[in-house]
C-alpha positions in Angstrom: 129.0 -170.2 -7.3 128.9 -166.4 -7.3 131.8 -165.1 -5.1 129.6 -162.6 -3.3 127.1 -165.4 -2.4 130.0 -167.5 -1.1 131.2 -164.7 1.1 127.7 -164.2 2.5 127.1 -167.9 3.1 130.5 -168.2 4.9 129.4 -165.4 7.3 125.9 -166.9 7.8 127.0 -170.5 8.1 130.4 -170.2 9.8 132.4 -173.4 9.9 132.6 -173.6 13.7 129.2 -172.0 14.4 127.4 -173.0 17.6 124.0 -171.9 16.3 122.1 -173.3 13.3 121.2 -170.7 10.8 118.6 -171.0 8.0 119.4 -170.0 4.4 116.6 -169.7 1.9 117.1 -171.5 -1.4 115.6 -168.4 -3.0 118.0 -165.6 -2.1 115.6 -162.8 -3.2 114.3 -161.4 0.1 111.2 -160.1 -1.7 110.1 -163.5 -3.0 111.8 -166.1 -0.8 108.4 -167.2 0.5 106.4 -167.2 -2.8 106.6 -169.3 -5.9 107.9 -167.3 -8.8 110.7 -167.4 -11.4 113.2 -165.7 -9.1 114.8 -169.0 -8.3 115.5 -169.6 -12.0 117.0 -166.2 -12.4 119.3 -166.8 -9.5 120.6 -170.1 -10.7 121.2 -168.5 -14.1 123.4 -166.1 -12.2 125.3 -168.9 -10.5 123.6 -168.2 -7.1 122.1 -171.6 -6.5 122.5 -172.7 -2.9 122.3 -176.5 -3.6 124.7 -178.0 -6.2 121.8 -180.0 -7.6 119.8 -176.8 -8.2 122.7 -175.0 -9.7 123.4 -177.9 -12.0 120.0 -177.3 -13.7 121.4 -174.1 -15.1 124.7 -175.6 -16.1 123.7 -179.0 -17.6 123.4 -179.0 -21.4 120.1 -181.0 -21.2 118.3 -178.5 -18.9 120.1 -175.1 -19.3 117.9 -173.9 -22.1 114.7 -174.8 -20.2 115.9 -172.9 -17.1 116.7 -169.9 -19.3 113.3 -170.0 -20.9 111.6 -170.2 -17.5 113.7 -167.3 -16.1 112.8 -165.1 -19.1 109.1 -166.1 -19.3 106.4 -163.5 -18.7 103.7 -166.1 -17.9 105.4 -168.2 -15.1 102.4 -168.2 -12.9 100.1 -169.4 -15.6 102.5 -172.2 -16.6 103.1 -173.2 -13.0 99.4 -173.4 -12.4 99.0 -175.6 -15.5 101.8 -177.9 -14.3 100.2 -178.3 -10.9 96.9 -179.3 -12.5 98.7 -181.9 -14.6 100.5 -183.3 -11.5 97.2 -183.5 -9.7 95.9 -185.8 -12.4 98.8 -188.3 -12.0 97.4 -191.6 -10.7 100.0 -192.6 -8.1 100.6 -196.4 -7.9 100.4 -197.8 -4.5 101.1 -201.2 -2.8 102.3 -203.8 -5.2 101.2 -201.8 -8.3 104.4 -199.8 -8.5 107.8 -199.3 -7.1 110.3 -196.6 -6.0 113.2 -196.9 -8.5 116.7 -196.9 -7.3 117.7 -195.5 -10.7 115.2 -193.5 -12.8 116.6 -195.0 -15.9 115.6 -198.6 -15.2 113.3 -200.8 -13.1 114.8 -202.3 -10.0 116.8 -205.5 -10.7 114.6 -207.7 -8.5 111.6 -206.8 -10.7 113.2 -207.7 -14.0 111.9 -210.8 -15.7 114.7 -213.2 -16.5 115.1 -214.4 -20.1 115.5 -218.2 -20.3 116.9 -219.7 -23.4 115.4 -223.2 -24.1 
């Protein structure tokens, strides 16, 4: 994490603080309440507040995508298109689906056993 951000967070979120303070995940005061590419620029600069967010800019599988989003000139258009796609997802309910404990596999209780005869 960026050293300047660490110092700022230590002041805002003191270890023995008696008051809860809010810290925006988007550290840009001009855009912390809007959806834009500022968040991606910040994690590219090692200014991610949550480790999982920062990991997006560090991981070999996602780093290039984060860099492309941060550099894009059409973020709003692409974000809008992504929201339309997500809106078309038919969510499974009841016994039609499951919440996976691991994204890589179905839950063990739902696996069909193989029986050798």
